[in-house]
C-alpha positions in Angstrom: -24.1 49.3 8.7 -24.3 51.6 11.7 -25.8 51.5 15.2 -29.1 53.2 15.9 -30.9 54.0 19.0 -33.9 51.8 19.8 -37.4 53.2 19.3 -40.4 52.9 21.6 -42.7 50.0 20.8 -46.5 49.5 21.0 -46.9 46.7 23.7 -49.7 44.9 21.7 -47.7 44.9 18.5 -44.6 43.7 20.4 -46.5 40.8 21.7 -47.6 39.8 18.1 -44.0 40.2 16.9 -42.7 38.0 19.8 -45.1 35.2 18.8 -43.9 35.4 15.2 -40.2 35.6 16.4 -40.7 32.4 18.4 -42.1 30.6 15.3 -38.9 31.7 13.4 -36.4 30.6 16.1 -36.1 26.9 15.1 -35.1 27.9 11.6 -33.2 31.0 12.7 -30.7 29.1 14.8 -29.8 26.5 12.2 -30.1 28.1 8.7 -27.3 29.8 6.8 -27.8 33.6 6.9 -27.2 34.6 3.3 -26.8 38.3 4.4 -23.6 37.3 6.1 -24.5 39.4 9.1 -25.2 36.6 11.7 -24.9 33.0 12.5 -27.3 30.6 14.1 -25.1 30.7 17.3 -25.7 34.5 17.5 -29.4 34.0 17.7 -29.5 31.0 20.0 -29.4 33.0 23.3 -32.1 35.4 22.2 -34.3 32.5 21.1 -33.8 30.8 24.4 -34.8 34.1 26.2 -37.8 34.6 23.9 -39.3 31.3 25.0 -39.3 32.5 28.6 -40.6 36.0 28.2 -43.7 36.5 30.4 -46.9 38.0 29.0 -46.5 41.7 28.8 -42.7 41.4 28.6 -42.3 41.6 24.8 -41.8 45.3 24.6 -38.8 45.3 27.0 -37.4 42.2 25.3 -37.1 43.9 21.9 -36.1 47.3 23.2 -33.4 46.1 25.5 -32.1 42.7 24.3 -31.2 43.6 20.7 -28.8 45.8 18.9 -30.7 48.2 16.6 -28.9 48.9 13.3 -29.4 50.9 10.1 -28.5 49.1 6.9 -27.7 51.0 3.7 -28.5 54.6 3.0 -31.7 54.4 0.9 -35.0 55.2 2.6 -37.2 52.3 3.4 -39.9 51.4 0.9 -42.8 49.1 1.9 -45.6 47.5 0.0 -48.2 45.0 1.2 -49.5 41.5 0.4 -52.3 39.4 1.6 -53.9 35.9 1.2 -56.6 36.3 -1.5 -59.6 34.0 -1.9 -60.7 33.0 -5.4 -63.1 30.4 -6.9 -61.6 27.1 -7.7 -62.1 23.3 -8.1 -60.0 20.3 -7.4 -61.1 18.8 -10.7 -61.8 20.3 -14.1 -65.5 21.3 -14.4 -67.6 23.8 -16.4 -66.4 27.3 -15.4 -63.2 26.0 -13.9 -60.7 25.8 -16.8 -57.5 27.4 -15.7 -54.9 24.9 -14.4 -53.0 25.5 -11.1 -49.8 23.6 -11.5 -47.6 21.7 -9.1 -43.8 22.1 -9.5 -42.7 20.2 -12.6 -40.1 17.4 -12.1 -38.0 18.7 -15.0 -37.6 22.2 -13.3 -34.0 21.9 -12.0 -31.0 24.1 -11.2 -28.5 23.8 -14.0 -25.8 25.7 -15.8 -26.6 27.0 -19.3 -24.2 27.4 -22.2 -23.7 31.1 -21.3 -22.3 30.1 -17.9 -25.3 31.3 -16.0 -26.6 28.9 -13.2 -30.3 29.0 -12.2 -33.7 27.4 -12.7 -34.1 25.7 -16.1 -34.6 22.3 -17.7 -32.5 19.8 -19.6 -33.5 19.9 -23.3 -34.6 16.4 -24.3 -32.9 16.5 -27.7 -29.6 18.4 -27.0 -29.1 17.5 -23.3 -28.2 21.1 -22.7 -29.5 23.3 -19.8 -32.0 25.8 -21.2 -34.3 28.4 -19.7 -37.6 27.0 -18.4 -40.9 27.6 -20.2 -42.3 31.1 -20.1 -45.8 32.0 -18.8 -47.0 32.1 -22.4 -45.6 28.6 -23.2 -47.1 27.1 -20.0 -50.5 28.7 -20.8 -50.3 27.3 -24.3 -49.9 23.8 -23.0 -46.2 23.1 -22.3 -47.1 21.2 -19.2 -50.3 19.6 -20.4 -50.6 15.9 -20.0 -48.0 15.6 -17.2 -50.5 15.2 -14.4 -49.3 18.3 -12.6 -52.7 19.9 -12.2 -53.2 20.7 -8.5 -56.6 22.4 -9.0 -58.4 24.6 -11.5 -59.3 28.3 -11.1 -62.5 29.9 -12.4 -60.8 33.2 -13.4 -57.2 33.5 -14.8 -56.9 37.1 -13.7 -57.7 36.2 -10.1 -55.2 33.3 -10.3 -52.5 35.7 -11.7 -52.9 37.9 -8.6 -52.7 34.8 -6.3 -49.3 34.1 -8.0 -48.2 37.7 -7.1 -49.3 37.2 -3.5 -47.6 33.8 -3.3 -50.5 32.0 -1.6 -54.3 32.0 -1.5 -57.5 30.2 -0.8 -59.7 28.4 -3.3 -63.4 28.5 -2.5 -64.5 25.1 -3.8 -68.0 24.4 -5.4 -69.2 22.7 -2.2 -68.3 25.7 -0.1 -65.1 24.3 1.5 -61.7 26.0 1.2 -58.5 24.6 -0.2 -55.4 26.6 0.7 -52.5 26.8 -1.7 -49.0 28.2 -1.3 -45.8 28.9 -3.2 -43.8 25.8 -4.2 -41.6 27.0 -7.0 -41.0 29.5 -9.8 -39.9 29.0 -13.5 -36.8 31.1 -13.1 -38.0 33.8 -15.5 -37.8 37.5 -14.6 -40.8 39.0 -12.7 -42.3 42.0 -14.5 -44.6 44.3 -12.5 -47.7 44.8 -14.8 -48.8 47.8 -12.7 -45.5 49.5 -13.6 -46.1 48.7 -17.3 -49.5 50.3 -17.2 -48.2 53.4 -15.4 -45.4 53.8 -17.9 -47.8 53.5 -20.8 -50.2 56.1 -19.3 -53.0 53.5 -19.2 -54.0 54.2 -15.6 -55.0 57.5 -13.9 -52.5 59.0 -11.4 -52.6 57.0 -8.2 -54.6 54.3 -10.0 -52.1 51.4 -10.1 -53.7 49.5 -7.2 -54.9 45.9 -7.5 -58.5 46.8 -8.3 -57.7 49.4 -10.9 -55.3 47.0 -12.7 -57.9 44.2 -12.6 -60.5 46.6 -14.0 -58.3 47.6 -16.9 -57.4 44.0 -17.7 -61.1 43.0 -17.8 -61.8 45.8 -20.2 -59.5 44.3 -22.8 -60.8 42.0 -25.6 -58.4 39.3 -24.6 -59.2 39.7 -20.9 -55.8 41.1 -20.1 -54.0 37.9 -21.3 -51.4 39.8 -23.3 -50.5 42.0 -20.4 -50.2 39.0 -18.0 -47.9 37.3 -20.5 -45.4 40.2 -20.4 -44.6 38.9 -16.9 -42.8 35.8 -18.0 -42.5 34.6 -14.4 -44.8 31.7 -13.4 -45.5 30.4 -9.9 -46.1 26.7 -9.0 -48.2 25.8 -6.0 -48.7 23.1 -3.3 -51.7 22.5 -1.1 -51.3 23.9 2.4 -52.8 22.3 5.5 -51.3 24.3 8.4 -52.5 27.4 10.2 -51.4 30.0 7.6 -49.4 30.6 4.4 -45.9 29.4 4.6 -43.2 32.0 4.1 -39.7 31.4 2.7 -38.5 30.7 6.2 -40.7 27.6 6.2 -43.0 28.8 9.0 -46.5 30.4 8.8 -46.6 34.1 8.2 -48.5 36.2 10.7 -50.9 38.9 9.7 -49.6 42.4 10.7 -46.4 40.9 12.0 -44.6 39.3 9.1 -42.7 41.0 6.2 -41.0 39.7 3.1 -37.5 41.0 2.8 -34.3 40.5 0.7 -32.3 37.8 2.5 -29.1 39.2 1.0 -29.5 42.2 3.4 -31.9 41.1 6.1 -31.5 37.7 7.9 -34.8 35.8 7.6 -36.3 35.6 11.1 -34.9 38.9 12.3 -37.1 41.7 13.6 -37.5 44.8 11.5 -38.8 48.2 12.8 -40.6 50.5 10.4 -41.4 54.2 10.7 -43.2 55.2 7.5 -45.6 57.8 6.1 -48.2 55.1 6.2 -48.8 54.9 9.9 -50.7 51.6 9.8 -47.5 49.9 8.8 -45.4 51.4 11.5 -43.8 49.3 14.3 -42.2 46.0 14.7 -42.3 43.2 12.1 -40.5 39.8 11.6 -38.8 39.0 8.3 -40.2 35.6 7.4 -40.7 35.7 3.7 -39.1 36.8 0.4 -40.5 38.0 -2.9 -39.4 38.3 -6.5 -39.8 42.1 -6.4 -38.5 42.6 -2.9 -34.9 43.5 -3.5 -32.5 45.8 -1.6 -31.5 46.6 2.0 -34.6 48.5 3.0 -37.3 47.1 0.8 -40.0 45.1 2.6 -43.5 43.7 1.8 -45.9 43.7 4.8 -48.3 40.8 5.3 -51.9 41.7 6.2 -53.7 38.3 6.3 -56.9 37.4 4.5 -60.3 39.1 3.9 -61.5 42.4 2.5 -59.7 44.6 5.1 -56.4 42.8 4.3 -57.1 43.2 0.6 -57.7 46.9 1.0 -54.6 47.6 3.1 -52.2 45.4 1.1 -53.5 46.5 -2.4 -52.9 50.2 -1.7 -49.8 50.0 0.5 -46.9 52.1 -0.5 -45.0 53.6 2.4 -41.7 55.4 2.6 -39.6 56.2 5.6 -37.1 54.5 8.0 -36.2 50.9 8.6 -34.1 49.5 11.4 -32.9 46.0 11.8 -32.8 44.3 15.3 -29.7 42.0 15.6 -27.9 40.1 18.3 -25.6 42.4 20.3 -22.1 42.7 18.9 -23.2 42.1 15.3 -22.5 45.7 14.1 -19.0 46.0 15.5 -18.1 42.6 14.0 -19.4 43.5 10.6 -17.7 46.9 10.7 -14.4 45.2 11.7 -14.7 42.7 8.8 -15.5 45.5 6.4 -12.5 47.5 7.6 -10.2 44.5 7.3 -11.4 43.8 3.8 -10.8 47.4 2.7 -7.3 47.3 4.2 -6.6 44.0 2.4 -7.8 45.5 -0.9 -5.3 48.4 -0.4 -2.4 46.1 0.5 -3.1 43.8 -2.5 -3.5 46.6 -5.0 -0.8 46.5 -7.7 2.0 49.0 -7.4 1.9 51.8 -10.0 4.8 51.8 -12.5 
């Protein structure tokens, strides 16, 4: 980690980011930062100040009151996500046959025989912790009869992409909307089907966007079912009633202001500044979400909201460039001192050569 000079901000974008930052603050000051960079006490003064910033003051607040830092050496890589809308029903009906499941009660954290701890289930016969059901097993009825159906989708391919996005809207037969959001995952590895198609040469160059992938899947005799099953990860949902999709921080994500990030490197709730070769994604964002494919110090997923414009931007978003993290002042020197102490300790404790 190293210090970096602050960058000029667009005033309107800074105002949106400030509103998102204020939403994050109640969680930011009390949650454990798994990146190890900050504590809740570090953020408390900034959150108190944020609540008092006058209209038009967001730009100065972010430029002057934070320490701007560079994490890692890899370039930033950004993708996009959005809140899709698909056809659905609260009850099974003709044309609505694909279950949307709540989190099963037997999905628990446990330690398997190989010593690995994670999501799994206790096998009813052996009493041992085993991996949870795969996508294929769930689709074949592993959860049937348990009363876990939250709703039913009209199109399994569209539901699959709602899983990838982590939230969505169901347009019900009476025209009303039911909003659903991420509530759990089966613990299996996420496999990006777009990458599989590219590696197999099944899409034209530059064609691995959402619409191209859907078109390929619909062209298959099984409707893309076999490809979807290669992604063994499966998402469980809950109904949402608030103003927007909930991110991993537990607050609604904000279109054009929220990003998903890896909490092992970026504190959830922290501002992130992007300068990419996709200019529409440049500027200040707030890390309020996570994602199964969002791993690494400078890997982010930008949130664009709902609707066709959001779909178009998110579906084709791949940007590379620079990412800077905005942190409470003093964070960088503290982290650098801790790293230096750890390195010195490692040298002191190294065994003497014979």
